[in-house]
SEGUTI-813224 format. One record per atom (N, C-alpha, C): x, y, z. Coordinates in steps of 0.02 Angstrom, whole numbers, plus 50000, padded with zeros to 5 digits. Layout:
BEGIN
XYZ ...
***
This chain:
BEGIN
500625008250394 500575000750372 500645000050293 500994995450287 500954994350206 500704984150184 500454985550137 500084977350143 499874976650060 500074971250074 500044969049959 499714963749959 499094962849908 498694958449916 498804956649832 498864947849834 498894946849764 498024947649729 498024951149669 497544948049627 497174941049628 496574939149609 496134932049563 496504931449504 496434924849508 496884923649429 496714923449391 495874924649368 495964930649296 495984935749291 496344939549357 496754943949356 497374945849337 497894938849364 498724940349393 498904941949345 498494940249264 498854940749208 499104949049185 498564953549213 498684962549230 498764965549250 498524961349325 498784965549387 499324960649446 499684967349446 500264963849495 499774964049576 499554967149569 499274966949648 499014971949677 498714974249730 498544979849769 498794980649829 499134986849830 499834989649872 499304995949907 499134991049986 498814995950051 499275002150076 499385007850090 499735012750112 499195013450161 499165013250244 499095019150286 499555021650349 499585030250330 499715031450386 499615039350424 499455038550476 499145042150535 500035046650581 499745053650538 500115058250562 499735062350571 499815069050638 499805073750620 499955080650559 500545077750545 500915084050488 500335084250428 500235086850382 499935089750353 499975085050278 500785085150245 500575081750187 501725080550247 501935074450226 502705071350240 502855075050179 503695072150202 504155076450154 504245073050075 504385076850039 504425072449987 504645069349964 504595063649910 504835057549886 505085058049802 505385055249810 505565054849711 505185047449703 504965049049645 504675041449618 504705042049545 505245034249537 505455037449466 505255029549421 505115032049350 505095025749329 504655016449335 504085012549339 504265006849363 504485003649298 503975004149227 503795001349191 503044999649210 502615001049254 501954998549254 501515003049270 500905006649248 500405012749246 500025006749292 499615013749357 499295011249414 498695015849418 498475012449444 497695018449452 497905016749558 497565023949581 497545025449658 496975029549676 496595024449743 495965025149740 496435029949822 496025037349848 496205039649916 495515036949951 495635033849995 494435036250053 495175041050107 495805040950127 496065043150178 496335051150134 496665055550150 496845061850107 497095061450064 496955064250008 497475062149922 498345066849956 498535064149885 499375065049914 499175070649859 500105075049876 500375079049824 500515080349776 500465078149732 501125074549656 501435083549635 501945081649610 502405087249592 502725085549511 502545087649475 502755083849416 503315085449382 503735084349369 504445089549316 504205094549290 504495099849274 504335102949271 503695107849264 503465106149297 502725109349299 502285108449389 501775113049406 501425113149490 501415108549536 501325109649567 501185106149611 500255104749635 500135097749615 499225099249658 498945091749694 498335093649718 498165088249741 497735081549701 497975075349713 497485073349686 497005070049668 496775068349650 495765065749637 495635061649675 495495057949730 495085052249749 495335046549728 495175047149648 495355039049633 495545045049546 496105041049525 496605041949469 497175038349448 496965038449385 497435033749349 498065035449305 498555033749340 499205035649304 499735030249273 499545033349202 499855029549153 500905029249144 501035025449088 501555025249103 502125030649084 502345029049168 502945038349155 503835035149136 504035040849082 504535039249075 505125046349096 504955047449143 505205055149196 505135052249249 505365055849305 505095052849384 504635060649420 504775059849446 503795066549488 504105065849553 503695068649591 503855068949684 503315068849697 503205067149749 502455062849772 502745064549858 502195069149885 501945068749968 501555066049985 501565060750033 500805057450051 500595061950109 499925064150139 499545067450152 499785060750215 499745067350311 499755063450340 499335059750363 498765059650338 498055054950350 498395052950269 498505046850289 498535042350220 498195035650234 497575034950177 497255028450163 497415027050082 497615021050069 497675021949990 497705014249953 497305016049905 497725007149873 497885008349797 498385006749789 498795005949712 498595000649679 498264998849632 498074996349612 498714996349512 499124991149545 499744991949494 499824983749440 499714988149370 499624984349297 500194981949304 500154974449252 500694972349233 500934978649175 501794975949154 501634981449096 501294982249024 500724977449034 500514977448958 499564979548971 499544977549055 499074974549078 498514983549081 498484988549071 497954992149086 497614993148999 497914991548949 497664988448893 497044983848919 497014978548957 496554972148928 495924977048979 495854983549022 495384984849021 495014990948980 495324993148946 495155000248916 494985001948827 494725003948796 494525002048751 495055008148722 495515009948723 496015015448706 496735014448710 497235015348671 497855013448668 498165017048734 498735011848771 498835013148848 499375019248817 499885019648754 500175024148729 499825032248764 499105032848752 498885040248735 498475043748828 499015038448896 499035040048946 499575041048983 500395040848929 501135040748926 501065046448982 501185046049064 501515051949063 501025057549102 500535053249094 499835056349106 499825055249189 499075060049225 499095058249309 498215060749309 497885056049279 497015060149297 496425058549321 496295060949345 495465057849388 494955054849335 494795048149341 494775041249309 494095043149303 493855049449328 493005051449279 493215053649211 493835059449232 493985064049185 494085059049119 494475054649146 494535048449066 493955044649064 493515040649087 492755038149072 492495037649117 491765041349056 491295044449118 491145035349119 490845032149074 490445025549098 490585020649167 490225021249222 490425016449279 490975020249318 491275025149312 491785028049367 491565034749428 491135036549382 490705039049457 490425033049542 489965028249461 489715022349513 490245017349570 490965017849539 491565017149558 491815019149643 491725026049584 492025032949650 491605030349705 491075031649705 490435030549758 490575023849790 490625019349755 490655012449795 491165010149870 491845011849815 492195012749842 491935020449930 491945025049889 492165027849958 491545027850005 490905023249982 490765022750035 490675013850083 491255011150045 491395004050095 491715006350151 491764999350174 491885000050261 492605000050280 492914994250234 493314991450254 493834990350171 494424989850198 494754986050111 494504982350083 494534975350135 494354970150109 493574969750062 493014975250073 492404978950032 492714979049972 493434985449946 493734989449919 493934984249873 494464980149905 494974973949872 493844973949813 493604967849854 493124965449814 492774968549735 492814974549770 492124979649730 492754982449655 493554982549673 494044981249624 493814977749581 494144970549625 493914964449558 493454964749514 492754963849554 492234965049504 492264968049441 492284975049445 492474982949413 492784979849335 493874974449354 494024971949326 493944965349303 493614963449315 493394958449295 492884957949203 492374965049234 491854961349210 492274968149151 492544972049164 493054975849097 493764972849040 493444966549063 494314962449040 493994961348954 494544963848937 494684964748868 495174957148847 495104955648803 495554953348785 495804951148705 496594952948701 496454954248630 497184947948613 497074948648519 497524944548504 498324944148515 498464951648565 498934953148539 499564951648617 498964952248646 499334951448731 499724945848731 499644936548694 500234935248715 500774935848700 500734939948629 501294942448597 501884948448633 501504954448666 501874957048704 501944954248764 501514950048806 501814948248846 502494943848853 502714940448802 503214935348769 503684941248777 503534946348725 504044953248720 504274955848804 504094954548826 504234957948921 504504954948952 504494949448942 504834943448975 505374942748955 505704942948880 506214944948839 506504949548866 506024956148869 506484962448889 506964960348950 506384959249009 506544958549081 507104952449074 507054946149057 507294938749043 508194943049022 508344946048987 508634947648950 508984956848983 508704958249054 508734965749107 508774970549058 508704971549014 508574977148971 509034979248914 509234973448890 509914970148860 509684968748763 509344968448750 508734965948708 508864971248652 508694970848579 508704976848545 508094975848508 507754980148483 507134978848444 507284974748426 507434974948363 507784969648297 507494964148324 507984961148379 507784957048409 506934953748430 506974958348475 506374957048486 505634957648436 505624959348398 505184957848332 505374952948293 505964950848295 505744944948262 505904938348281 505644940248371 505564933348400 504724930548405 504424938948365 503704936648407 503414937248310 503984936848280 503734934348212 503444943948182 503604947248190 503554953848169 503884959848153 503834963148086 504144970148076 504254975048135 504624977848125 505244981648176 504394986848168 504154988948141 503664994748164 502914992148175 502894984948136 502274985348146 502264984348255 502744979748276 503034978948333 503014984448377 503604988048343 503434993548410 502694997948418 502254998248361 501575001448377 501114996648408 501164989948385 500834987548443 501074986348508 501604985948540 501944986348586 501904992448625 501844998148605 501745006448608 500935005148644 500545000648594 499775002348600 499564999948682 500064994248701 499744991448751 500374990748799 500934991848784 501464996248849 501325003148882 501085006148835 501235015748836 501905018048830 502485013648797 502815017148781 503185013348751 503815013848704 503995011348646 504625004748692 504674996948646 505114992548683 505775000148697 506205003648677 506615004448671 506775007348757 506415010648752 506105017148812 505905011448917 505425007048883 505305000648913 505944997248935 506524996048889 507084995248919 507514995648956 507644999548943 507765007648984 507665007249053 507005006749067 506745007949145 506984999149157 506924993649116 507204988449145 508014986349187 508234988949142 508694990149123 509064995549198 508955001249204 508935004849269 508904999549315 508224996749327 508134996749405 508734990349427 509044986749349 509474981249368 509704982949417 510084990149367 510974994449389 510764995949459 510084997649471 509824999449572 509884990649613 509464986849572 509604980949640 510184978549598 510594976149581 511334976149578 511644978949623 511804986549617 511924990549669 511994986249731 511304988049744 510974986949816 511294978949837 511294974749820 511364968649830 512264968649841 512754970349808 513424970949791 513514973849850 513444980949860 513504986849897 513914990649869 514514991449842 514944993349817 515414992049767 514984988249717 515174989749649 515464996349646 516034993149585 516355000849533 515665003149477 515345009549490 515085012849451 515325010049396 515815011349334 516305008449285 515815003349272 516134999549320 516114989849303 515514991449290 515074992549308 514164990549321 513874994049258 514154999449248 513915002749175 514024997149128 514674998249107 514974992549060 514504987449046 514324983149114 514034975549113 513114975249114 513054983749119 512344984749079 512124986849019 512674985848972 512574990948919 512984996048883 512965002348942 512905008648930 513585008748880 513795013948867 514225012848807 514735015948841 514595020548861 515055023748903 514755028548994 515245029149027 514995032049088 514635037449085 514735042449021 514265049049005 513425047548980 513615041548961 512935037748925 512585031849003 512795031349049 512625026149099 512305036449149 512855038249151 512475046649200 511865048349166 512075051349088 511465053749045 510945052049073 510855044949040 510185041349045 509945038849128 510355036849181 510315039249235 509695043249264 509905050249247 509645057249278 509195056249227 509045055049178 508695055749156 507945054649166 507975048049204 507485043149238 507465046149300 508105048549348 507875048849417 507835055049446 508295061249383 508395063349420 509305067349419 509445060749443 510215062649520 510865059749483 511065061449487 511815055749443 511885051549499 512115044449468 512215039249514 512445038849544 513025042349565 513265047449633 512885051149666 512865051449668 512025055549711 511925051849749 511265049049655 510585043849678 510885037249761 511525034549752 511725028249786 511875032149846 512205037149852 512555039749921 511915042549938 511675043749937 510825047649948 510255040249992 510465034749963 510035028750008 510525028150062 
***
């Protein structure tokens, strides 16, 4: 079972939604699935058995009950438990920064127990979620927690506009142009963007571009990969393969043949 729930209006600029996944299987862990960067940080609460997290060039470990995942700039593998029950709180690209008093870039490529990240209120939140009877209650608790945590920054509107431009241009926009659009110098823009989004504008643009490539390939089924690379601003086939493999762990050919 999978269900997507929209956040309340006050949180919709910072939280994309709550994604609920439930699996009832006698298998301890399901086969691993490759997860590649989405451009969004998230928080995960396991009310069933936690997942097995396998990071690139690292060992496997069981996730904590309440875990926060920063922006990822490379792939990892995830094996869901047979008895899975979890809520994924998916933040907008700059949404994480709206709730915590530290730069989002400090969580880049991290997957941490929430109580190790912040002592204030973490144990109380986890206890409330664990003692809840159903997902309706859990969502209400999460909404209340995030509303109380909400921080308004003078830079949110600028970063939101920059993110929308990157998405509008499907990742094919230069940092210099973005900085000019929001009236900041390049270095200042990169610093503010990284603090809010958790990665540089260039890396975020690369992720947006990757997803546009995948969406286009899936939509038109059999477009020529060379033309797809050119249409999406890659210098040549070698550049396309290099960037694609860095983010997904596979060449474009292997990735799409597998799908």
